C-alpha positions as CSV (number, residue, x, y, z in Angstrom):
1,X,0.0,0.0,0.0
2,X,2.8,2.4,0.9
3,X,4.8,1.7,-2.3
4,X,1.8,1.8,-4.6
5,X,-0.4,4.4,-3.0
6,X,1.8,6.1,-0.5
7,X,-0.6,5.2,2.3
8,X,0.6,4.1,5.8
9,X,-1.8,1.6,7.4
10,X,-1.4,-0.8,10.3
11,X,-1.3,-4.6,9.9
12,X,-4.7,-5.0,11.4
13,X,-6.3,-2.5,9.0
14,X,-4.7,-4.3,6.1
15,X,-6.0,-7.6,7.3
16,X,-9.5,-6.4,7.8
17,X,-9.5,-4.9,4.3
18,X,-8.2,-8.2,2.9
19,X,-11.0,-10.1,4.6
20,X,-13.6,-7.6,3.3
21,X,-12.4,-8.2,-0.3
22,X,-12.5,-12.0,0.3
23,X,-16.0,-11.8,1.6
24,X,-17.1,-9.9,-1.6
25,X,-15.4,-12.4,-3.8
26,X,-16.8,-15.5,-2.1
27,X,-20.4,-16.6,-2.6
28,X,-20.7,-16.7,1.2
29,X,-18.7,-15.9,4.3
30,X,-17.3,-18.7,6.6
31,X,-20.0,-17.7,9.1
32,X,-22.8,-18.1,6.6
33,X,-21.3,-21.4,5.5
34,X,-21.3,-22.8,9.0
35,X,-25.0,-21.8,9.4
36,X,-25.8,-24.2,6.5
37,X,-24.2,-27.1,8.3
38,X,-27.3,-28.2,10.3
39,X,-29.3,-28.4,7.1
40,X,-26.6,-30.3,5.4
41,X,-26.4,-32.8,8.2
42,X,-30.2,-33.2,8.2
43,X,-30.2,-34.0,4.5
44,X,-27.3,-36.3,5.0
45,X,-29.3,-38.4,7.5
46,X,-32.4,-38.2,5.3
47,X,-30.7,-39.4,2.2
48,X,-28.3,-41.9,3.9
49,X,-30.4,-43.7,6.5
50,X,-28.2,-45.6,8.9
51,X,-25.3,-43.1,8.7
52,X,-23.9,-41.8,12.0
53,X,-23.6,-38.2,13.0
54,X,-22.6,-36.9,16.4
55,X,-20.4,-34.0,17.4
56,X,-19.5,-33.7,13.7
57,X,-18.6,-37.4,13.4
58,X,-19.6,-38.8,10.1
59,X,-19.7,-42.4,8.9
60,X,-21.7,-43.2,5.8
61,X,-23.8,-46.3,5.9
62,X,-21.9,-47.6,2.8
63,X,-18.7,-47.4,4.8
64,X,-20.2,-49.1,7.8
65,X,-21.3,-52.0,5.8
66,X,-18.3,-52.1,3.5
67,X,-15.7,-52.3,6.2
68,X,-16.5,-56.0,6.8
69,X,-15.2,-56.7,3.3
70,X,-11.9,-54.9,3.8
71,X,-8.7,-56.0,5.5
72,X,-8.9,-55.1,9.2
73,X,-6.2,-52.4,9.0
74,X,-7.3,-48.9,9.8
75,X,-5.2,-45.9,8.9
76,X,-5.8,-42.8,11.0
77,X,-4.6,-39.3,10.6
78,X,-5.5,-35.6,11.2
79,X,-5.0,-32.3,9.4
80,X,-5.4,-28.8,10.6
81,X,-8.2,-26.8,9.0
82,X,-7.1,-23.5,7.6
83,X,-10.4,-21.6,7.6
84,X,-11.5,-18.8,9.9
85,X,-12.7,-21.2,12.6
86,X,-9.6,-23.5,12.5
87,X,-10.0,-26.9,14.1
88,X,-8.8,-30.3,13.1
89,X,-10.2,-32.8,10.6
90,X,-9.8,-36.5,11.8
91,X,-9.9,-39.3,9.3
92,X,-10.1,-43.1,9.4
93,X,-9.6,-45.1,6.2
94,X,-8.7,-48.6,5.1
95,X,-8.1,-50.3,1.7
96,X,-10.6,-52.2,-0.3
97,X,-9.9,-55.4,-2.3
98,X,-8.6,-53.3,-5.2
99,X,-6.1,-51.6,-2.9
100,X,-8.0,-48.3,-3.3
101,X,-8.5,-46.0,-0.3
102,X,-11.9,-46.8,1.4
103,X,-13.1,-43.9,3.7
104,X,-14.6,-45.0,7.0
105,X,-15.2,-42.0,9.1
106,X,-14.5,-38.3,9.5
107,X,-14.6,-36.0,12.5
108,X,-13.9,-32.4,13.4
109,X,-12.4,-31.4,16.7
110,X,-10.9,-28.4,18.3
111,X,-7.3,-29.7,18.5
112,X,-5.1,-32.8,18.0
113,X,-5.0,-33.7,21.7
114,X,-5.7,-36.7,23.9
115,X,-9.3,-35.9,24.5
116,X,-10.1,-35.3,20.8
117,X,-8.4,-38.4,19.6
118,X,-10.0,-40.5,22.3
119,X,-13.4,-39.2,21.4
120,X,-12.9,-39.8,17.6
121,X,-11.5,-43.4,18.1
122,X,-14.3,-44.1,20.6
123,X,-16.8,-43.2,17.9
124,X,-15.0,-45.4,15.4
125,X,-15.1,-48.3,17.8
126,X,-18.8,-47.9,18.6
127,X,-19.7,-47.8,14.9
128,X,-17.3,-50.4,13.4
129,X,-16.8,-52.7,16.4
130,X,-13.7,-54.5,17.4
131,X,-12.0,-57.1,15.2
132,X,-9.5,-59.4,17.1
133,X,-7.1,-59.0,14.2
134,X,-7.4,-55.2,14.1
135,X,-4.3,-53.2,13.2
136,X,-4.1,-49.4,13.4
137,X,-1.5,-47.5,11.5
138,X,-0.6,-43.9,12.2
139,X,2.2,-41.5,12.7
140,X,4.0,-41.1,16.0
141,X,1.8,-38.4,17.5
142,X,1.7,-38.9,21.3
143,X,-2.0,-38.3,21.6
144,X,-2.8,-41.0,19.0
145,X,-0.7,-43.4,20.9
146,X,-2.5,-42.6,24.2
147,X,-5.9,-42.8,22.6
148,X,-5.2,-46.1,20.8
149,X,-4.0,-47.6,24.1
150,X,-7.2,-46.5,25.8
151,X,-9.8,-47.2,23.2
152,X,-8.2,-50.2,21.3
153,X,-5.9,-51.8,23.9
154,X,-6.2,-55.2,22.1
155,X,-5.3,-53.8,18.7
156,X,-1.8,-53.8,17.3
157,X,-0.6,-50.2,16.7
158,X,1.9,-49.9,13.9
159,X,3.8,-46.9,12.8
160,X,3.7,-45.5,9.2
161,X,7.1,-46.5,7.8
162,X,7.5,-43.3,5.7
163,X,6.6,-41.0,8.6
164,X,9.2,-42.7,10.7
165,X,11.7,-42.3,7.8
166,X,11.0,-38.6,7.8
167,X,11.7,-38.5,11.5
168,X,14.9,-40.3,11.0
169,X,16.0,-37.9,8.3
170,X,15.4,-35.0,10.8
171,X,17.4,-36.7,13.5
172,X,20.2,-38.0,11.3
173,X,20.4,-35.1,8.9
174,X,23.9,-36.0,7.5
175,X,22.8,-39.6,6.7
176,X,19.7,-39.1,4.6
177,X,21.1,-40.9,1.6
178,X,22.1,-44.0,3.6
179,X,18.6,-44.0,5.3
180,X,16.8,-43.9,2.0
181,X,19.0,-46.7,0.7
182,X,18.6,-49.1,3.6
183,X,15.7,-48.3,5.8
184,X,12.7,-49.1,3.6
185,X,14.2,-52.4,2.5
186,X,14.7,-53.3,6.1
187,X,11.2,-52.3,7.0
188,X,9.5,-54.1,4.1
189,X,11.1,-57.5,4.2
190,X,9.0,-60.4,5.6
191,X,11.9,-62.7,6.2
192,X,13.5,-62.5,9.6
193,X,16.9,-63.7,8.4
194,X,16.9,-61.0,5.7
195,X,15.9,-58.5,8.3
196,X,18.9,-59.1,10.5
197,X,21.3,-58.7,7.5
198,X,19.6,-55.5,6.3
199,X,19.3,-54.1,9.8
200,X,22.9,-54.7,10.4
201,X,23.8,-52.9,7.2
202,X,21.5,-50.0,8.1
203,X,23.0,-49.6,11.6
204,X,26.5,-49.8,10.2
205,X,25.8,-47.0,7.8
206,X,24.0,-44.7,10.3
207,X,25.6,-44.7,13.7
208,X,23.0,-44.3,16.5
209,X,20.0,-45.4,14.4
210,X,20.0,-48.8,16.1
211,X,19.2,-47.5,19.5
212,X,16.6,-45.1,18.1
213,X,14.7,-47.8,16.2
214,X,14.8,-50.3,19.0
215,X,13.4,-47.7,21.3
216,X,10.5,-47.2,18.9
217,X,9.9,-50.9,18.8
218,X,10.9,-53.2,15.9
219,X,7.5,-54.7,15.8
220,X,5.9,-51.3,15.1
221,X,7.7,-50.5,11.9
222,X,8.8,-53.8,10.4
223,X,6.9,-56.5,8.6
224,X,9.1,-59.2,9.9
225,X,8.5,-58.5,13.6
226,X,4.8,-57.4,13.4
227,X,2.7,-59.6,15.7
228,X,-0.4,-59.0,13.6
229,X,-0.9,-58.9,9.8
230,X,-0.3,-55.5,8.2
231,X,-0.5,-57.1,4.8
232,X,1.1,-54.8,2.3
233,X,-0.1,-51.6,4.1
234,X,3.0,-50.0,5.4
235,X,2.0,-46.4,5.5
236,X,-1.0,-44.2,6.5
237,X,-3.2,-43.1,3.7
238,X,-3.9,-39.5,3.0
């Protein structure tokens, strides 16, 4: 504004002006859009009988029935909403017989914390039940770990291999090439003997990684040590 028009304005004035322009360009404001939500949810229940809605938890009836035909591996994740009212979008998905992402449930909470994750997983459990062979795959977020232990104590909780790889790259910044070369092969192998050979090679190439990965738990990121079947699902789905 100063360079183009020679006008000095504060940051807050510039921001309010920007929001006014956005409101004029949009078909509706965020506030008006949120007012439409009750009507949308009413129509959702009317056109999808059997669907679940509570505290903005949504599970379509097709997903509820379809889960019984999918492998019992649920990928959970969350992303921060960028709109005016913020919040967090929680998702639970699995894979169908064609290896396509099959959405199970969505939820909206105020933050990615213990209470929100416990609430979301509690709703997932009440809708989809408990499978003795259930596997949950996620990143290493502490609140997810706490919620899974509370809501699904009998389920095996695996870690997304690629998320763990990104954490390793952050911790061992000068060894990213070696990690990319050896880590995924180590994580993917089904054979225990092959794992020991590959893990030894990885640990020799990246000093300190052995202690880190053993602290995480070999069973949580490798196929060869997993106590439950992860099938070929090694990462969380986005």
